[in-house]
C-alpha positions as CSV (number, residue, x, y, z in Angstrom):
1,M,11.6,83.4,-52.8
2,K,11.8,86.3,-55.1
3,Q,9.4,89.2,-54.7
4,P,10.0,92.4,-56.6
5,A,9.7,95.5,-54.4
6,V,10.4,99.2,-54.4
7,Y,11.6,100.6,-51.1
8,I,12.6,103.8,-49.4
9,L,15.3,104.0,-46.7
10,A,16.0,107.0,-44.5
11,N,18.7,108.0,-42.0
12,R,16.2,109.6,-39.7
13,K,12.7,111.1,-39.7
14,N,12.5,113.7,-42.5
15,G,16.2,113.0,-43.2
16,T,18.1,111.8,-46.2
17,L,16.1,109.4,-48.4
18,Y,17.2,106.6,-50.7
19,T,14.8,104.8,-53.2
20,G,15.7,101.4,-54.6
21,V,14.3,98.3,-56.2
22,T,15.1,94.6,-55.5
23,S,13.8,91.1,-56.0
24,N,14.7,90.2,-52.3
25,L,13.7,93.0,-49.9
26,P,14.8,91.4,-46.6
27,Q,18.3,90.6,-48.0
28,R,18.8,93.9,-49.7
29,V,17.8,96.0,-46.7
30,W,20.0,93.8,-44.5
31,Q,22.9,94.6,-46.9
32,H,22.2,98.3,-46.6
33,R,21.9,98.1,-42.8
34,T,25.2,96.3,-42.3
35,G,27.1,98.5,-44.6
36,V,28.2,95.7,-47.0
37,V,26.8,97.9,-49.9
38,A,29.2,100.7,-50.6
39,G,27.7,104.0,-51.9
40,F,25.0,106.4,-51.1
41,T,23.2,104.5,-48.3
42,K,26.5,103.8,-46.5
43,R,27.8,107.3,-46.9
44,Y,24.6,108.9,-45.6
45,G,23.6,106.3,-43.0
46,C,20.3,105.3,-44.6
47,K,19.4,102.2,-42.6
48,L,15.8,102.7,-41.7
49,L,13.2,101.0,-44.0
50,V,10.4,103.5,-43.9
51,W,8.3,102.5,-46.9
52,Y,8.0,99.6,-49.3
53,E,5.7,98.4,-52.0
54,L,5.6,94.8,-53.4
55,H,5.0,94.1,-57.1
56,S,4.1,91.1,-59.2
57,T,6.9,91.6,-61.7
58,M,10.3,93.2,-61.8
59,P,9.4,95.4,-64.8
60,N,6.5,96.8,-62.8
61,A,8.7,97.4,-59.8
62,I,11.4,99.2,-62.0
63,T,8.7,101.4,-63.6
64,R,7.4,102.4,-60.1
65,E,11.0,103.1,-58.8
66,K,11.6,105.4,-61.8
67,Q,8.3,107.1,-61.1
68,I,9.2,107.7,-57.4
69,K,12.7,108.8,-58.2
70,G,11.4,111.2,-60.8
71,G,9.0,112.8,-58.3
72,S,9.6,115.5,-55.7
73,R,10.8,115.0,-52.2
74,K,7.4,116.2,-51.1
75,R,5.8,113.3,-52.9
76,K,8.2,110.8,-51.3
77,L,7.5,112.2,-47.9
78,A,3.7,111.9,-48.6
79,L,4.2,108.2,-49.6
80,I,6.0,107.5,-46.3
81,E,3.7,109.4,-44.1
82,A,0.5,107.8,-45.6
83,V,1.5,104.4,-44.3
84,N,4.2,105.1,-41.7
85,P,3.5,108.5,-40.1
86,D,5.8,107.7,-37.1
87,W,8.7,106.7,-39.5
88,R,9.0,103.3,-37.8
89,D,11.7,101.0,-39.1
90,L,9.7,98.4,-41.0
91,F,12.5,95.9,-41.4
92,E,11.3,93.8,-38.5
93,E,8.0,93.2,-40.4
94,L,9.9,91.5,-43.2
95,I,11.7,88.9,-41.1
């Protein structure tokens, strides 16, 4: 089942953040966590799913991803802390 989503991964609380978009959030986060995806998340150890937002269409998700990526770190931290103040790994909620 495809469900467009925007997500933020972190390597630790208040650590390095990565924002992405996908049509299959559980699969994509699993790819990041296991290191099969080369690049930023593997290099910086961003494996904790600390925030996500589901969307009805991929164009809406892409627009939201661009909005988040264009915002400040302070805004990203506020998004995370509003729904996940303890910075729990939300991956288990997906599966």
